[in-house]
C-alpha positions as CSV (number, residue, x, y, z in Angstrom):
1,M,24.1,13.8,-24.2
2,S,25.8,10.5,-25.1
3,H,24.6,7.2,-23.8
4,R,27.9,6.7,-22.1
5,H,27.6,10.0,-20.1
6,T,24.1,9.1,-19.0
7,D,25.3,5.7,-17.7
8,V,28.0,7.5,-15.6
9,T,25.5,10.0,-14.2
10,D,23.0,7.3,-13.4
11,Q,25.8,5.3,-11.6
12,V,26.8,8.3,-9.5
13,S,23.2,9.0,-8.6
14,N,22.5,5.4,-7.7
15,E,25.6,5.3,-5.4
16,A,24.9,8.7,-3.7
17,C,21.2,8.5,-3.1
18,P,21.1,5.4,-1.0
19,L,23.8,6.7,1.3
20,T,21.9,10.0,1.9
21,E,18.7,8.1,2.3
22,V,20.2,5.7,4.8
23,L,21.7,8.5,6.8
24,D,18.4,10.3,6.8
25,H,16.6,7.2,8.0
26,V,18.9,6.3,10.8
27,A,19.6,9.9,11.9
28,G,16.0,11.1,11.6
29,K,14.1,12.7,14.4
30,W,12.2,9.5,15.3
31,S,14.5,6.8,14.1
32,I,17.1,7.3,16.8
33,G,14.5,7.0,19.5
34,I,13.0,3.9,17.9
35,L,16.3,2.2,17.5
36,V,17.5,3.0,21.1
37,A,14.1,1.9,22.5
38,A,14.2,-1.4,20.6
39,A,17.8,-2.1,21.7
40,Q,16.8,-3.8,24.9
41,G,15.1,-6.7,23.1
42,P,11.8,-7.2,21.4
43,V,9.5,-4.3,22.0
44,R,5.8,-3.9,21.2
45,F,4.2,-1.0,19.2
46,T,2.4,0.4,22.2
47,E,5.7,0.3,24.3
48,L,7.4,2.3,21.5
49,E,4.5,4.7,21.4
50,R,4.7,5.3,25.2
51,T,8.5,5.5,25.2
52,I,9.0,8.0,22.4
53,T,7.5,11.3,23.5
54,G,5.6,13.3,21.0
55,I,5.4,10.7,18.2
56,S,2.0,10.1,16.6
57,R,0.8,6.6,15.7
58,R,1.0,7.4,12.0
59,M,4.6,8.7,12.3
60,L,5.6,5.7,14.4
61,T,4.1,3.3,11.8
62,L,5.9,5.1,8.9
63,N,9.2,5.0,10.6
64,L,8.9,1.4,11.7
65,R,8.2,0.4,8.1
66,K,11.1,2.5,6.8
67,L,13.5,0.9,9.4
68,E,12.2,-2.6,8.6
69,R,12.6,-2.0,4.9
70,D,16.2,-0.8,5.5
71,G,16.9,-4.1,7.3
72,L,17.3,-2.5,10.7
73,L,14.2,-3.9,12.4
74,V,12.5,-7.3,12.3
75,R,8.7,-7.3,12.7
76,T,7.2,-10.4,14.2
77,V,3.4,-10.9,14.3
78,H,2.2,-13.4,16.9
79,P,-1.0,-15.3,16.0
80,T,-3.1,-14.1,18.9
81,V,-6.3,-12.2,19.2
82,P,-5.7,-9.3,18.9
83,P,-2.4,-9.9,17.0
84,R,0.7,-9.1,19.1
85,V,3.4,-7.3,17.1
86,E,7.0,-7.0,18.3
87,Y,10.0,-5.3,16.8
88,R,13.7,-6.2,17.4
89,L,16.9,-4.9,16.1
90,T,18.8,-6.8,13.4
91,P,22.5,-7.6,13.8
92,M,23.2,-4.6,11.5
93,A,21.2,-2.3,13.8
94,Q,22.9,-3.7,16.9
95,E,26.2,-2.6,15.4
96,L,24.7,0.9,14.8
97,R,23.3,1.0,18.4
98,A,26.7,1.8,19.9
99,T,27.1,4.8,17.7
100,L,23.6,6.0,18.4
101,S,24.0,5.5,22.1
102,G,27.1,7.6,22.0
103,L,25.3,10.3,20.1
104,V,22.4,10.3,22.6
105,G,24.7,10.4,25.5
106,W,26.6,13.3,24.0
107,A,23.4,15.2,23.5
108,E,22.3,14.5,27.1
109,R,25.7,15.7,28.5
110,H,25.7,18.9,26.5
111,R,22.1,19.8,26.5
112,A,22.6,22.6,29.1
113,D,25.7,23.9,27.3
114,I,23.8,24.1,24.0
115,T,20.9,25.9,25.7
116,T,23.4,28.4,27.2
117,A,25.1,28.9,23.9
118,R,21.8,29.6,22.2
119,A,20.8,32.1,24.8
120,T,24.1,33.9,24.5
121,Y,23.9,33.9,20.7
122,D,20.3,35.1,20.7
123,A,21.1,37.9,23.2
124,A,24.1,39.0,21.1
125,T,22.2,39.0,17.8
126,T,19.1,40.7,19.3
127,S,21.1,43.6,20.7
128,T,22.9,44.4,17.4
């Protein structure tokens, strides 16, 4: 393979990977909940842990780091004993919030419809 071809392949990979990564991060199972919960202003780790049902401390920590690394959250450590840590959305995440709120609202409005559709589908596929 020529050096020129490799450069083109690397360029395409470098452009495609971050986009998929970013979409995975912001649309991930826990990320949406974190971003929606942090939308009302600075929020503490323990508040996030209580608000997001089913998330473990480890998973919350990993997702917070990922979102901070992506520039969507700002982590502030207050010099108290014990240290108080707060998270807030960046302007970029505030822009994303409207889209996420719309998605969450859509899911809430259509939850029953989806449950009914699944039951209908399952009944039809089981009887054949």
